[in-house]
C-alpha positions in Angstrom: -28.4 135.0 -2.5 -28.2 132.1 -4.8 -30.5 133.1 -7.7 -30.3 129.7 -9.3 -31.1 127.3 -6.5 -31.4 123.6 -7.3 -35.0 122.4 -7.2 -36.1 118.7 -7.2 -39.3 116.8 -7.4 -40.6 115.3 -4.2 -40.5 111.7 -5.7 -36.8 111.7 -6.4 -34.8 109.1 -4.4 -32.1 110.2 -2.0 -29.3 108.5 -3.9 -30.1 110.6 -7.0 -30.6 113.6 -4.9 -27.1 113.2 -3.3 -25.6 112.9 -6.8 -27.3 116.1 -7.9 -26.1 117.9 -4.8 -22.5 116.7 -5.3 -22.5 117.5 -9.0 -24.0 121.0 -8.5 -21.8 121.6 -5.4 -24.7 122.7 -3.2 -25.5 122.2 0.5 -29.2 122.4 0.1 -32.0 121.7 -2.5 -35.6 122.9 -2.6 -38.3 120.3 -3.0 -41.0 121.5 -5.3 -44.5 120.4 -6.5 -46.0 122.2 -9.5 -43.1 124.8 -9.2 -44.1 125.7 -5.6 -41.7 125.0 -2.7 -42.9 122.3 -0.3 -39.7 121.5 1.5 -36.0 121.8 1.8 -33.3 119.2 2.1 -29.8 119.9 3.4 -26.6 117.9 3.7 -27.4 117.5 7.4 -30.8 116.0 6.5 -29.0 113.4 4.4 -26.7 112.5 7.3 -29.2 112.5 10.1 -32.3 111.2 8.4 -30.8 108.6 6.0 -27.2 107.6 6.7 -27.4 107.7 10.5 -30.5 105.5 10.4 -28.9 103.2 7.9 -31.8 103.6 5.4 -31.4 102.6 1.8 -30.9 105.9 -0.3 -32.4 104.1 -3.3 -35.7 103.6 -1.5 -36.0 106.8 0.5 -37.8 109.7 -1.4 -37.1 113.4 -1.0 -40.6 113.9 0.5 -39.7 111.5 3.2 -36.8 113.5 4.6 -37.5 117.1 3.5 -37.9 119.8 6.2 -41.4 121.4 6.3 -43.0 123.8 6.4 -40.9 126.0 4.1 -40.1 129.4 5.4 -40.0 132.0 2.6 -39.4 135.6 1.9 -40.2 137.7 -1.1 -37.7 139.6 -3.3 -39.1 142.8 -1.8 -38.2 141.8 1.8 -35.1 143.4 3.2 -32.1 141.8 4.9 -33.3 142.6 8.3 -36.6 140.7 7.7 -34.6 137.7 6.4 -32.4 137.8 9.6 -35.4 138.0 11.9 -37.2 135.1 10.1 -34.0 132.9 10.3 -33.7 133.7 14.0 -37.3 133.2 14.9 -37.6 129.9 13.1 -34.0 128.7 14.0 -33.1 128.0 10.4 -30.1 128.8 8.2 -31.7 129.2 4.8 -34.7 131.0 3.4 -36.4 130.3 0.1 -37.0 133.5 -1.9 -40.3 133.5 -3.8 -42.2 135.6 -6.3 -45.8 134.7 -6.6 -45.2 131.3 -4.9 -42.5 130.4 -7.4 -38.8 129.8 -6.3 -36.5 132.6 -7.5 -33.6 132.2 -5.0 -32.2 130.8 -1.8 -30.5 133.0 0.9 -28.4 131.5 3.6 -26.8 132.7 6.9 -23.5 132.7 5.0 -24.9 135.1 2.5 -26.0 137.4 5.3 -22.7 137.2 7.1 -20.8 138.0 3.9 -22.7 141.4 3.6 -23.0 142.2 7.3 -19.8 144.3 7.5 -21.0 146.5 4.6 -24.5 146.7 6.1 -23.2 147.8 9.5 -21.0 150.4 7.8 -23.9 151.9 5.9 -26.1 152.0 9.1 -23.3 153.7 11.0 -23.0 156.3 8.2 -26.7 156.9 8.3 -26.7 157.3 12.0 -23.8 159.7 11.9 -25.5 161.9 9.3 -28.7 162.0 11.3 -26.9 162.9 14.5 -24.7 165.7 13.0 -27.5 167.2 10.8 -28.6 170.5 12.4 -31.1 172.8 11.0 -29.5 176.1 10.1 -30.8 179.5 9.0 -29.2 182.6 7.6 -29.1 185.9 9.6 -27.3 188.0 12.2 -25.7 186.0 15.1 -27.2 186.8 18.5 -23.7 186.4 20.0 -21.4 188.6 17.9 -23.8 190.4 15.5 -22.0 189.1 12.4 -23.9 187.8 9.4 -23.9 184.0 8.9 -25.5 181.5 6.6 -25.3 178.8 9.2 -27.0 180.0 12.4 -28.1 177.3 14.8 -30.5 177.7 17.7 -28.7 177.2 21.0 -30.3 178.1 24.4 -32.9 180.4 22.6 -30.1 182.2 20.7 -29.2 181.9 17.0 -25.4 181.5 17.0 -22.8 181.3 14.3 -20.1 178.6 14.2 -17.6 180.8 16.1 -20.0 181.6 18.9 -21.1 178.0 19.3 -17.5 176.9 20.1 
């Protein structure tokens, strides 16, 4: 997540906006009004909504080309929620808010960067849950020996040796 996203006023012209994006080396900016997000503008928006239409970047305002409505998540939302929102809204970026104020921007690239670690953690959790058996201590119904790790198998409490 980018915890210092670039925010611009809706009245800024596209020429200035492009300069800011270039200087800050960002692919997207958040359009705000009274510190609340009202739109988002990406490099693709500049290409398709201004340059391809041969509009004058000095005359076009951010509010004229911003994508709305903004889709947001809160800092408490998990990565799965972010992924689902991106998929359901067919978007590549989500604005992270806290009490309607912008605190970050998360992109598909951010999610892809952490996905391998996320999958590894989920696999470990699944493995732990699948191998976790409830054990008790007592005499094995199979061999009669004491064991601290008896497991119920076919209505008999068996030690490790008798389970094999």
